[in-house]
DRENSEKE-840555 format. One record per residue (C-alpha): residue number from 1; z, x, y. Coordinates in nm, 2 decimals. Each point is the difference from the previous one (the first is absolute). Layout:
<atom NUM; <Z; X; Y>>
...
END
This chain:
<atom 1; <20.44; 18.40; 20.01>>
<atom 2; <0.02; -0.19; 0.33>>
<atom 3; <0.21; -0.31; 0.00>>
<atom 4; <-0.09; -0.27; 0.25>>
<atom 5; <0.21; -0.30; 0.11>>
<atom 6; <-0.21; -0.31; 0.04>>
<atom 7; <0.14; -0.27; 0.24>>
<atom 8; <-0.13; -0.35; -0.04>>
<atom 9; <-0.01; -0.17; 0.34>>
<atom 10; <-0.08; -0.37; 0.06>>
<atom 11; <-0.03; -0.10; 0.37>>
<atom 12; <0.20; 0.31; 0.11>>
<atom 13; <0.29; -0.08; -0.24>>
<atom 14; <0.06; 0.27; -0.27>>
<atom 15; <0.02; -0.17; -0.34>>
<atom 16; <0.02; 0.27; -0.26>>
<atom 17; <-0.01; 0.37; -0.05>>
<atom 18; <-0.17; 0.16; -0.30>>
<atom 19; <0.00; 0.37; -0.10>>
<atom 20; <-0.34; 0.12; -0.12>>
<atom 21; <-0.16; 0.33; -0.12>>
<atom 22; <-0.32; 0.09; 0.18>>
<atom 23; <-0.15; -0.34; -0.05>>
<atom 24; <0.11; -0.34; 0.13>>
<atom 25; <0.10; -0.26; -0.26>>
<atom 26; <0.11; -0.35; 0.06>>
<atom 27; <0.20; -0.22; -0.23>>
<atom 28; <-0.11; -0.36; 0.01>>
<atom 29; <0.07; -0.32; -0.17>>
<atom 30; <-0.31; -0.17; -0.16>>
<atom 31; <0.08; -0.35; -0.11>>
<atom 32; <0.37; 0.11; -0.03>>
<atom 33; <-0.07; 0.31; -0.20>>
<atom 34; <0.06; 0.36; 0.13>>
<atom 35; <-0.30; 0.22; 0.04>>
<atom 36; <-0.04; 0.35; 0.15>>
<atom 37; <-0.32; 0.07; 0.20>>
<atom 38; <-0.15; 0.31; 0.16>>
<atom 39; <-0.13; -0.07; 0.35>>
<atom 40; <-0.35; 0.15; 0.00>>
<atom 41; <-0.18; -0.01; 0.33>>
<atom 42; <-0.31; 0.14; -0.17>>
<atom 43; <-0.02; -0.32; -0.22>>
<atom 44; <-0.16; -0.31; 0.15>>
<atom 45; <0.13; -0.25; -0.25>>
<atom 46; <0.33; -0.05; -0.17>>
<atom 47; <0.02; 0.10; -0.37>>
<atom 48; <0.25; -0.08; -0.27>>
<atom 49; <-0.02; 0.18; -0.33>>
<atom 50; <-0.05; -0.20; -0.32>>
<atom 51; <0.27; 0.20; -0.18>>
<atom 52; <0.25; -0.11; 0.27>>
<atom 53; <-0.10; -0.36; -0.05>>
<atom 54; <0.04; 0.04; -0.38>>
<atom 55; <0.36; 0.12; 0.06>>
<atom 56; <0.09; -0.26; 0.27>>
<atom 57; <-0.24; -0.29; -0.06>>
<atom 58; <-0.09; -0.24; 0.28>>
<atom 59; <-0.14; -0.35; -0.03>>
<atom 60; <-0.36; 0.08; 0.09>>
<atom 61; <-0.18; -0.30; -0.13>>
<atom 62; <0.00; -0.18; 0.33>>
<atom 63; <-0.07; 0.32; 0.20>>
<atom 64; <-0.31; 0.14; -0.18>>
<atom 65; <-0.32; 0.00; 0.21>>
<atom 66; <-0.26; 0.20; -0.19>>
<atom 67; <-0.11; 0.35; -0.10>>
<atom 68; <-0.12; 0.25; 0.27>>
<atom 69; <-0.15; 0.35; -0.03>>
<atom 70; <0.18; 0.26; 0.21>>
<atom 71; <-0.07; 0.38; 0.04>>
<atom 72; <0.28; 0.25; -0.03>>
<atom 73; <0.04; 0.30; 0.22>>
<atom 74; <-0.18; 0.20; -0.27>>
<atom 75; <-0.30; -0.24; 0.02>>
<atom 76; <0.06; -0.17; -0.33>>
<atom 77; <-0.08; -0.37; -0.03>>
<atom 78; <0.29; -0.21; -0.14>>
<atom 79; <0.01; -0.37; -0.08>>
<atom 80; <0.32; -0.16; 0.13>>
<atom 81; <0.15; -0.34; -0.01>>
<atom 82; <0.06; -0.15; 0.35>>
<atom 83; <0.32; -0.19; 0.04>>
<atom 84; <0.23; -0.12; 0.28>>
<atom 85; <0.38; 0.05; -0.02>>
<atom 86; <0.29; -0.11; 0.21>>
<atom 87; <0.19; 0.30; 0.15>>
<atom 88; <0.35; -0.05; 0.14>>
<atom 89; <0.08; 0.21; 0.30>>
<atom 90; <0.32; 0.02; 0.21>>
<atom 91; <-0.03; -0.16; 0.34>>
<atom 92; <0.23; -0.12; 0.28>>
<atom 93; <0.38; -0.02; -0.05>>
<atom 94; <0.00; 0.08; -0.37>>
<atom 95; <-0.25; -0.27; -0.08>>
<atom 96; <-0.29; 0.06; -0.24>>
<atom 97; <-0.36; -0.09; 0.07>>
<atom 98; <-0.27; -0.06; -0.26>>
<atom 99; <-0.35; 0.15; 0.06>>
<atom 100; <-0.29; -0.11; -0.22>>
<atom 101; <-0.20; 0.32; -0.07>>
<atom 102; <-0.31; 0.09; -0.19>>
<atom 103; <0.02; 0.27; -0.27>>
<atom 104; <-0.23; 0.16; -0.25>>
<atom 105; <0.13; 0.06; -0.36>>
<atom 106; <-0.11; 0.34; -0.11>>
<atom 107; <0.05; 0.21; -0.31>>
<atom 108; <0.25; 0.29; 0.07>>
<atom 109; <-0.19; 0.31; 0.09>>
<atom 110; <0.28; 0.22; -0.16>>
<atom 111; <0.37; -0.01; -0.05>>
<atom 112; <0.15; -0.11; 0.33>>
<atom 113; <0.34; -0.07; 0.13>>
<atom 114; <-0.10; -0.29; 0.22>>
<atom 115; <-0.15; -0.35; -0.08>>
<atom 116; <-0.30; 0.01; 0.24>>
<atom 117; <-0.14; 0.07; 0.34>>
<atom 118; <0.04; -0.18; 0.33>>
<atom 119; <-0.31; 0.07; 0.20>>
<atom 120; <-0.14; -0.08; 0.35>>
<atom 121; <-0.03; -0.37; -0.10>>
<atom 122; <0.38; -0.03; -0.04>>
<atom 123; <0.07; 0.19; 0.33>>
<atom 124; <-0.25; -0.24; 0.18>>
<atom 125; <0.16; -0.31; -0.16>>
<atom 126; <0.35; 0.09; 0.12>>
<atom 127; <-0.12; 0.15; 0.33>>
<atom 128; <0.15; 0.32; -0.12>>
<atom 129; <0.02; 0.33; 0.19>>
<atom 130; <0.08; 0.31; -0.21>>
<atom 131; <0.15; 0.27; 0.22>>
<atom 132; <0.02; 0.32; -0.20>>
<atom 133; <0.16; 0.20; 0.28>>
<atom 134; <0.30; -0.24; 0.01>>
<atom 135; <-0.03; -0.09; -0.37>>
<atom 136; <-0.01; -0.37; 0.06>>
<atom 137; <-0.21; -0.31; -0.09>>
<atom 138; <0.02; -0.26; 0.27>>
<atom 139; <-0.14; -0.35; -0.06>>
<atom 140; <0.00; -0.35; 0.14>>
<atom 141; <-0.08; -0.31; -0.19>>
END
């Protein structure tokens, strides 16, 4: 099993190093609660799984913005709740920056070890560049 080391880089300053197995995961704080996400460049939107929210509830009453129909990679139509959540990311000189980010709440497709997916929407929002060769995610807010 190949182990990668992912370096988080903000404005050319290395912030954190994370060991990962074949996939790239990112531990983030959502409204001061820890969540583990898989970075999925094949996913347009950000997804958080309902089971994860049941275990670590967020105050979603002010963030709910409707129901949307999305299609999975297998072509199945799924109704999801659209919400926006504040993500906290490390930035300059040890400071933290809050990023208001849209997510879809989806039922878990199977037993997973992560809380959701960060898709292209997230990478665009943080101006992120994922460099697989150098195992790094660079971003600027």
